[in-house]
C-alpha atoms as an extended CHARMM CRD file, in Angstrom:
* protein
*
       195  EXT
         1         1  MET       CA            -69.8750000000      -91.1920000000      -21.1990000000  PROA      1               0.0000000000
         2         2  LYS       CA            -67.9480000000      -87.9800000000      -21.8990000000  PROA      2               0.0000000000
         3         3  GLU       CA            -69.8180000000      -84.9650000000      -23.2500000000  PROA      3               0.0000000000
         4         4  VAL       CA            -67.5890000000      -83.4950000000      -25.9380000000  PROA      4               0.0000000000
         5         5  GLY       CA            -68.1610000000      -80.1900000000      -27.6750000000  PROA      5               0.0000000000
         6         6  LEU       CA            -66.9610000000      -80.2050000000      -31.2860000000  PROA      6               0.0000000000
         7         7  PHE       CA            -65.7650000000      -76.7440000000      -32.2380000000  PROA      7               0.0000000000
         8         8  PHE       CA            -65.2720000000      -76.7770000000      -36.0240000000  PROA      8               0.0000000000
         9         9  GLY       CA            -63.2900000000      -74.0770000000      -37.7690000000  PROA      9               0.0000000000
        10        10  THR       CA            -60.4210000000      -73.0750000000      -39.9950000000  PROA      10              0.0000000000
        11        11  PHE       CA            -59.0010000000      -71.0590000000      -37.0510000000  PROA      11              0.0000000000
        12        12  ASN       CA            -57.0850000000      -68.7350000000      -39.3420000000  PROA      12              0.0000000000
        13        13  PRO       CA            -55.7780000000      -67.6900000000      -36.8400000000  PROA      13              0.0000000000
        14        14  PHE       CA            -57.0660000000      -69.0880000000      -33.5270000000  PROA      14              0.0000000000
        15        15  HSD       CA            -57.6480000000      -66.1270000000      -31.1800000000  PROA      15              0.0000000000
        16        16  ASN       CA            -58.8110000000      -65.1150000000      -27.7020000000  PROA      16              0.0000000000
        17        17  GLY       CA            -62.4480000000      -65.2310000000      -28.8160000000  PROA      17              0.0000000000
        18        18  HSD       CA            -62.1160000000      -68.9110000000      -29.7790000000  PROA      18              0.0000000000
        19        19  LEU       CA            -60.3610000000      -69.5970000000      -26.4760000000  PROA      19              0.0000000000
        20        20  PHE       CA            -63.0520000000      -67.7770000000      -24.4970000000  PROA      20              0.0000000000
        21        21  MET       CA            -65.7970000000      -69.7270000000      -26.2840000000  PROA      21              0.0000000000
        22        22  ALA       CA            -64.1240000000      -73.0920000000      -25.6310000000  PROA      22              0.0000000000
        23        23  ASN       CA            -63.7720000000      -72.2530000000      -21.9330000000  PROA      23              0.0000000000
        24        24  TYR       CA            -67.3480000000      -70.9490000000      -21.7730000000  PROA      24              0.0000000000
        25        25  PHE       CA            -68.6560000000      -74.3140000000      -22.9950000000  PROA      25              0.0000000000
        26        26  LEU       CA            -66.4990000000      -76.1880000000      -20.5090000000  PROA      26              0.0000000000
        27        27  ASN       CA            -67.5800000000      -74.0220000000      -17.5750000000  PROA      27              0.0000000000
        28        28  GLU       CA            -71.1500000000      -72.9720000000      -18.3780000000  PROA      28              0.0000000000
        29        29  CYS       CA            -72.4420000000      -75.8940000000      -20.4440000000  PROA      29              0.0000000000
        30        30  PHE       CA            -70.5300000000      -78.4870000000      -18.4390000000  PROA      30              0.0000000000
        31        31  PHE       CA            -68.8660000000      -80.1980000000      -21.3750000000  PROA      31              0.0000000000
        32        32  ASP       CA            -66.1220000000      -82.5890000000      -20.2710000000  PROA      32              0.0000000000
        33        33  GLU       CA            -63.8940000000      -81.5990000000      -23.1970000000  PROA      33              0.0000000000
        34        34  VAL       CA            -63.8810000000      -79.2990000000      -26.2090000000  PROA      34              0.0000000000
        35        35  TRP       CA            -62.2540000000      -80.6140000000      -29.3660000000  PROA      35              0.0000000000
        36        36  LEU       CA            -61.0070000000      -78.0590000000      -31.8810000000  PROA      36              0.0000000000
        37        37  VAL       CA            -61.7390000000      -79.7410000000      -35.2060000000  PROA      37              0.0000000000
        38        38  ILE       CA            -59.4140000000      -77.9460000000      -37.5940000000  PROA      38              0.0000000000
        39        39  SER       CA            -60.8390000000      -77.9080000000      -41.0940000000  PROA      39              0.0000000000
        40        40  PRO       CA            -58.2270000000      -78.1180000000      -43.8600000000  PROA      40              0.0000000000
        41        41  GLN       CA            -60.6990000000      -76.1500000000      -46.0070000000  PROA      41              0.0000000000
        42        42  ASN       CA            -64.3420000000      -75.2000000000      -45.4720000000  PROA      42              0.0000000000
        43        43  PRO       CA            -66.3140000000      -76.4300000000      -48.5480000000  PROA      43              0.0000000000
        44        44  LEU       CA            -68.4570000000      -73.2640000000      -48.4130000000  PROA      44              0.0000000000
        45        45  LYS       CA            -65.5300000000      -70.8140000000      -48.3260000000  PROA      45              0.0000000000
        46        46  LYS       CA            -62.9900000000      -69.8820000000      -50.9620000000  PROA      46              0.0000000000
        47        47  ASN       CA            -59.3620000000      -70.6200000000      -50.1290000000  PROA      47              0.0000000000
        48        48  LEU       CA            -58.3740000000      -67.0330000000      -49.3700000000  PROA      48              0.0000000000
        49        49  ASP       CA            -55.1590000000      -66.4710000000      -47.4380000000  PROA      49              0.0000000000
        50        50  ILE       CA            -55.4760000000      -69.6060000000      -45.3040000000  PROA      50              0.0000000000
        51        51  LEU       CA            -52.3110000000      -70.5710000000      -43.4760000000  PROA      51              0.0000000000
        52        52  ASN       CA            -50.9390000000      -74.0530000000      -43.9260000000  PROA      52              0.0000000000
        53        53  ILE       CA            -52.8340000000      -76.3210000000      -41.5110000000  PROA      53              0.0000000000
        54        54  TYR       CA            -49.6580000000      -77.2730000000      -39.6410000000  PROA      54              0.0000000000
        55        55  GLU       CA            -48.9380000000      -73.5980000000      -38.9510000000  PROA      55              0.0000000000
        56        56  ARG       CA            -52.5060000000      -73.1460000000      -37.6940000000  PROA      56              0.0000000000
        57        57  ILE       CA            -51.9800000000      -76.1520000000      -35.4120000000  PROA      57              0.0000000000
        58        58  LYS       CA            -48.7750000000      -74.6150000000      -33.9880000000  PROA      58              0.0000000000
        59        59  ILE       CA            -50.6270000000      -71.3720000000      -33.2200000000  PROA      59              0.0000000000
        60        60  ILE       CA            -53.3910000000      -73.3030000000      -31.4350000000  PROA      60              0.0000000000
        61        61  GLU       CA            -50.8930000000      -75.4310000000      -29.4800000000  PROA      61              0.0000000000
        62        62  LYS       CA            -49.3080000000      -72.2390000000      -28.1340000000  PROA      62              0.0000000000
        63        63  SER       CA            -52.7790000000      -70.9480000000      -27.1680000000  PROA      63              0.0000000000
        64        64  ILE       CA            -54.0660000000      -73.9960000000      -25.2810000000  PROA      64              0.0000000000
        65        65  SER       CA            -50.8920000000      -75.4700000000      -23.7690000000  PROA      65              0.0000000000
        66        66  ASN       CA            -52.1850000000      -74.9000000000      -20.2100000000  PROA      66              0.0000000000
        67        67  ASN       CA            -55.6480000000      -76.4110000000      -20.7310000000  PROA      67              0.0000000000
        68        68  LYS       CA            -55.9500000000      -80.2000000000      -20.8130000000  PROA      68              0.0000000000
        69        69  LYS       CA            -59.7090000000      -80.0920000000      -21.5190000000  PROA      69              0.0000000000
        70        70  ILE       CA            -59.2810000000      -78.3100000000      -24.8700000000  PROA      70              0.0000000000
        71        71  LYS       CA            -57.8460000000      -80.6790000000      -27.4340000000  PROA      71              0.0000000000
        72        72  ILE       CA            -56.7780000000      -80.3780000000      -31.0500000000  PROA      72              0.0000000000
        73        73  CYS       CA            -58.5390000000      -82.9020000000      -33.2740000000  PROA      73              0.0000000000
        74        74  LEU       CA            -56.8470000000      -83.7040000000      -36.5890000000  PROA      74              0.0000000000
        75        75  ASP       CA            -59.2200000000      -86.4240000000      -37.7720000000  PROA      75              0.0000000000
        76        76  GLU       CA            -60.4740000000      -84.3540000000      -40.7180000000  PROA      76              0.0000000000
        77        77  LEU       CA            -56.9660000000      -84.5790000000      -42.2070000000  PROA      77              0.0000000000
        78        78  LYS       CA            -57.4490000000      -88.3370000000      -42.6170000000  PROA      78              0.0000000000
        79        79  LEU       CA            -60.9320000000      -88.1360000000      -44.1280000000  PROA      79              0.0000000000
        80        80  PRO       CA            -61.7670000000      -87.8150000000      -47.8470000000  PROA      80              0.0000000000
        81        81  LYS       CA            -61.9880000000      -84.2810000000      -49.2350000000  PROA      81              0.0000000000
        82        82  PRO       CA            -64.0060000000      -82.1220000000      -49.2630000000  PROA      82              0.0000000000
        83        83  ASN       CA            -64.5870000000      -82.3060000000      -45.5090000000  PROA      83              0.0000000000
        84        84  TYR       CA            -68.3270000000      -82.3480000000      -44.9550000000  PROA      84              0.0000000000
        85        85  THR       CA            -69.3970000000      -82.0610000000      -41.3160000000  PROA      85              0.0000000000
        86        86  ILE       CA            -71.8360000000      -84.9610000000      -41.6790000000  PROA      86              0.0000000000
        87        87  SER       CA            -68.9920000000      -87.2950000000      -42.7330000000  PROA      87              0.0000000000
        88        88  THR       CA            -66.8080000000      -86.1380000000      -39.8320000000  PROA      88              0.0000000000
        89        89  LEU       CA            -69.6590000000      -86.6240000000      -37.3540000000  PROA      89              0.0000000000
        90        90  GLN       CA            -70.3600000000      -90.1330000000      -38.6420000000  PROA      90              0.0000000000
        91        91  PHE       CA            -66.6500000000      -90.9460000000      -38.3040000000  PROA      91              0.0000000000
        92        92  PHE       CA            -66.6000000000      -89.6080000000      -34.7160000000  PROA      92              0.0000000000
        93        93  LYS       CA            -69.7000000000      -91.5790000000      -33.6990000000  PROA      93              0.0000000000
        94        94  LYS       CA            -68.1530000000      -94.7820000000      -34.9960000000  PROA      94              0.0000000000
        95        95  THR       CA            -64.5790000000      -94.1730000000      -33.7870000000  PROA      95              0.0000000000
        96        96  TYR       CA            -65.3170000000      -92.6220000000      -30.3780000000  PROA      96              0.0000000000
        97        97  SER       CA            -68.5240000000      -94.4510000000      -29.4860000000  PROA      97              0.0000000000
        98        98  LYS       CA            -68.0930000000      -93.8250000000      -25.7380000000  PROA      98              0.0000000000
        99        99  ASN       CA            -68.4390000000      -90.0530000000      -26.2210000000  PROA      99              0.0000000000
       100       100  LYS       CA            -71.5800000000      -87.9850000000      -26.6400000000  PROA      100             0.0000000000
       101       101  PHE       CA            -70.8590000000      -85.2690000000      -29.1930000000  PROA      101             0.0000000000
       102       102  LYS       CA            -72.4060000000      -81.8190000000      -29.3250000000  PROA      102             0.0000000000
       103       103  ILE       CA            -71.6470000000      -79.1790000000      -31.9090000000  PROA      103             0.0000000000
       104       104  ILE       CA            -70.4110000000      -75.6640000000      -31.0870000000  PROA      104             0.0000000000
       105       105  LEU       CA            -71.3070000000      -73.0790000000      -33.7070000000  PROA      105             0.0000000000
       106       106  GLY       CA            -70.9130000000      -69.3150000000      -33.9230000000  PROA      106             0.0000000000
       107       107  GLU       CA            -74.2020000000      -67.5410000000      -34.6750000000  PROA      107             0.0000000000
       108       108  ASP       CA            -72.7740000000      -66.1730000000      -37.9380000000  PROA      108             0.0000000000
       109       109  ASN       CA            -72.5510000000      -69.7720000000      -39.2490000000  PROA      109             0.0000000000
       110       110  LEU       CA            -76.2400000000      -70.3620000000      -38.6080000000  PROA      110             0.0000000000
       111       111  GLN       CA            -77.1300000000      -68.5050000000      -41.7970000000  PROA      111             0.0000000000
       112       112  SER       CA            -75.1950000000      -70.9460000000      -43.9630000000  PROA      112             0.0000000000
       113       113  PHE       CA            -76.1920000000      -74.0480000000      -41.9720000000  PROA      113             0.0000000000
       114       114  LYS       CA            -79.0440000000      -74.9300000000      -44.3520000000  PROA      114             0.0000000000
       115       115  LYS       CA            -76.4440000000      -75.1670000000      -47.1540000000  PROA      115             0.0000000000
       116       116  TRP       CA            -74.4330000000      -77.7990000000      -45.2870000000  PROA      116             0.0000000000
       117       117  LYS       CA            -74.5780000000      -81.2910000000      -46.7120000000  PROA      117             0.0000000000
       118       118  ASN       CA            -77.3380000000      -83.2600000000      -44.9160000000  PROA      118             0.0000000000
       119       119  SER       CA            -77.9520000000      -80.3770000000      -42.4970000000  PROA      119             0.0000000000
       120       120  SER       CA            -81.3300000000      -81.7710000000      -41.3870000000  PROA      120             0.0000000000
       121       121  LYS       CA            -79.7070000000      -85.1350000000      -40.5810000000  PROA      121             0.0000000000
       122       122  ILE       CA            -77.0730000000      -83.3450000000      -38.4780000000  PROA      122             0.0000000000
       123       123  LEU       CA            -79.7720000000      -81.4260000000      -36.6190000000  PROA      123             0.0000000000
       124       124  ASP       CA            -81.8680000000      -84.5340000000      -35.9970000000  PROA      124             0.0000000000
       125       125  ASN       CA            -78.9300000000      -86.4390000000      -34.4890000000  PROA      125             0.0000000000
       126       126  PHE       CA            -76.7990000000      -83.8540000000      -32.6620000000  PROA      126             0.0000000000
       127       127  SER       CA            -77.3760000000      -80.9780000000      -30.2600000000  PROA      127             0.0000000000
       128       128  ILE       CA            -76.0400000000      -77.7420000000      -31.7180000000  PROA      128             0.0000000000
       129       129  TYR       CA            -75.0810000000      -74.9510000000      -29.3430000000  PROA      129             0.0000000000
       130       130  ILE       CA            -75.1170000000      -71.5240000000      -30.9670000000  PROA      130             0.0000000000
       131       131  TYR       CA            -72.8090000000      -68.8800000000      -29.5380000000  PROA      131             0.0000000000
       132       132  PRO       CA            -74.0300000000      -65.3000000000      -30.2070000000  PROA      132             0.0000000000
       133       133  ARG       CA            -72.0090000000      -62.8550000000      -32.2800000000  PROA      133             0.0000000000
       134       134  ASN       CA            -72.2300000000      -59.0830000000      -32.5960000000  PROA      134             0.0000000000
       135       135  GLU       CA            -73.4860000000      -59.1990000000      -36.1680000000  PROA      135             0.0000000000
       136       136  LYS       CA            -77.2150000000      -58.6370000000      -36.5770000000  PROA      136             0.0000000000
       137       137  ILE       CA            -78.6280000000      -61.7310000000      -38.2070000000  PROA      137             0.0000000000
       138       138  ASP       CA            -82.0200000000      -61.9240000000      -39.8770000000  PROA      138             0.0000000000
       139       139  SER       CA            -84.0850000000      -63.9820000000      -37.4300000000  PROA      139             0.0000000000
       140       140  GLY       CA            -86.0390000000      -65.3260000000      -40.4160000000  PROA      140             0.0000000000
       141       141  GLU       CA            -82.9350000000      -67.3410000000      -41.2100000000  PROA      141             0.0000000000
       142       142  PHE       CA            -83.0800000000      -69.1490000000      -37.8600000000  PROA      142             0.0000000000
       143       143  ILE       CA            -83.9520000000      -72.7980000000      -37.8380000000  PROA      143             0.0000000000
       144       144  ILE       CA            -86.3620000000      -73.9220000000      -35.1350000000  PROA      144             0.0000000000
       145       145  HSD       CA            -85.5240000000      -77.3430000000      -33.7440000000  PROA      145             0.0000000000
       146       146  ASP       CA            -85.3220000000      -78.9680000000      -30.3100000000  PROA      146             0.0000000000
       147       147  ASN       CA            -81.6410000000      -79.7680000000      -30.8790000000  PROA      147             0.0000000000
       148       148  LEU       CA            -80.7680000000      -76.1410000000      -31.5990000000  PROA      148             0.0000000000
       149       149  LYS       CA            -79.7580000000      -74.2770000000      -28.4540000000  PROA      149             0.0000000000
       150       150  ILE       CA            -79.0440000000      -70.5540000000      -28.8680000000  PROA      150             0.0000000000
       151       151  LEU       CA            -77.0890000000      -69.2130000000      -25.8810000000  PROA      151             0.0000000000
       152       152  ARG       CA            -78.6260000000      -65.7520000000      -25.8740000000  PROA      152             0.0000000000
       153       153  ASN       CA            -77.1080000000      -64.7920000000      -22.4940000000  PROA      153             0.0000000000
       154       154  ALA       CA            -73.5080000000      -65.6620000000      -23.3470000000  PROA      154             0.0000000000
       155       155  PRO       CA            -71.1220000000      -62.6720000000      -23.4010000000  PROA      155             0.0000000000
       156       156  LYS       CA            -70.7190000000      -61.1910000000      -26.8790000000  PROA      156             0.0000000000
       157       157  ILE       CA            -67.2680000000      -61.4280000000      -28.4480000000  PROA      157             0.0000000000
       158       158  ASN       CA            -66.2900000000      -58.5980000000      -30.7900000000  PROA      158             0.0000000000
       159       159  ILE       CA            -63.3820000000      -60.3050000000      -32.5100000000  PROA      159             0.0000000000
       160       160  SER       CA            -62.8760000000      -62.3490000000      -35.6520000000  PROA      160             0.0000000000
       161       161  SER       CA            -60.0220000000      -63.9890000000      -37.5240000000  PROA      161             0.0000000000
       162       162  THR       CA            -60.8250000000      -61.7620000000      -40.5240000000  PROA      162             0.0000000000
       163       163  LYS       CA            -60.4470000000      -58.6180000000      -38.4110000000  PROA      163             0.0000000000
       164       164  ILE       CA            -57.1430000000      -59.8690000000      -36.9610000000  PROA      164             0.0000000000
       165       165  ARG       CA            -55.7540000000      -60.6840000000      -40.4320000000  PROA      165             0.0000000000
       166       166  ASN       CA            -56.7460000000      -57.2160000000      -41.6810000000  PROA      166             0.0000000000
       167       167  TYR       CA            -55.1550000000      -55.5330000000      -38.6630000000  PROA      167             0.0000000000
       168       168  LEU       CA            -51.9340000000      -57.5020000000      -39.1050000000  PROA      168             0.0000000000
       169       169  LEU       CA            -51.8340000000      -56.5440000000      -42.7800000000  PROA      169             0.0000000000
       170       170  LYS       CA            -52.1500000000      -52.8630000000      -41.8060000000  PROA      170             0.0000000000
       171       171  GLY       CA            -49.6140000000      -53.1610000000      -38.9870000000  PROA      171             0.0000000000
       172       172  VAL       CA            -52.2060000000      -52.5210000000      -36.2600000000  PROA      172             0.0000000000
       173       173  ASP       CA            -51.3870000000      -53.8850000000      -32.7830000000  PROA      173             0.0000000000
       174       174  VAL       CA            -53.4110000000      -57.0750000000      -32.1370000000  PROA      174             0.0000000000
       175       175  LYS       CA            -51.9780000000      -57.8950000000      -28.7020000000  PROA      175             0.0000000000
       176       176  LYS       CA            -55.3970000000      -57.8520000000      -27.0140000000  PROA      176             0.0000000000
       177       177  TYR       CA            -56.8560000000      -60.3410000000      -29.5160000000  PROA      177             0.0000000000
       178       178  LEU       CA            -54.2990000000      -63.1580000000      -29.3600000000  PROA      178             0.0000000000
       179       179  PRO       CA            -52.6450000000      -65.2440000000      -26.6330000000  PROA      179             0.0000000000
       180       180  GLU       CA            -49.1080000000      -63.9460000000      -26.0730000000  PROA      180             0.0000000000
       181       181  LYS       CA            -47.1830000000      -66.9860000000      -27.3540000000  PROA      181             0.0000000000
       182       182  SER       CA            -49.4110000000      -67.2540000000      -30.4320000000  PROA      182             0.0000000000
       183       183  LEU       CA            -48.8740000000      -63.5970000000      -31.2680000000  PROA      183             0.0000000000
       184       184  GLU       CA            -45.1020000000      -63.9580000000      -30.8540000000  PROA      184             0.0000000000
       185       185  TYR       CA            -45.1160000000      -66.8730000000      -33.3040000000  PROA      185             0.0000000000
       186       186  ILE       CA            -47.3270000000      -65.0590000000      -35.8450000000  PROA      186             0.0000000000
       187       187  LEU       CA            -45.0950000000      -61.9690000000      -35.7420000000  PROA      187             0.0000000000
       188       188  GLU       CA            -41.9030000000      -64.0210000000      -35.8950000000  PROA      188             0.0000000000
       189       189  LYS       CA            -43.1680000000      -65.8540000000      -39.0000000000  PROA      189             0.0000000000
       190       190  LYS       CA            -44.6420000000      -62.6280000000      -40.4540000000  PROA      190             0.0000000000
       191       191  PHE       CA            -47.9950000000      -64.3160000000      -41.1030000000  PROA      191             0.0000000000
       192       192  PHE       CA            -50.7200000000      -62.1150000000      -42.6290000000  PROA      192             0.0000000000
       193       193  SER       CA            -48.2840000000      -59.2260000000      -43.1360000000  PROA      193             0.0000000000
       194       194  LYS       CA            -47.1090000000      -57.6140000000      -46.3750000000  PROA      194             0.0000000000
       195       195  SER       CA            -43.4520000000      -58.5820000000      -45.9520000000  PROA      195             0.0000000000
């Protein structure tokens, strides 16, 4: 049985922090694969400046072309909208029954986790690995559960898609935040820029 980490996100855009996290789970948590589950639209976020999903996929493809253990998963495109994680997880369990799925979550998403549809059902049935972020989060918001695994010793990543979009809008160099081929594509297409 394969252990598969499900890394959900809009990935707008996918960046070196996402890539580092995926590799960290492969190497340190011994997942067999990490699937990038690209959300067409997060039900808890407003549709602000989100690239077309097919453009986001192209950016990711350029970022992971050398890694066969990180895969793009487009199943949410086939599922009814809005895309609730519980529905996606139920679909995965049924469709890929030979895999054991674990959820990868950035610590910043832990605050909103209680708002997710059927969040307690998700927590009761899946291990959730929490990757730390630099933001200070109110520990009173933390959920205590055996299936919740906070990786307190993982290296902190000071990068976000929001920061990258803002830098691109201002014309700031983002070379250190994005894989080279992804950056070339973003600049060529003038994504997230004024022009």
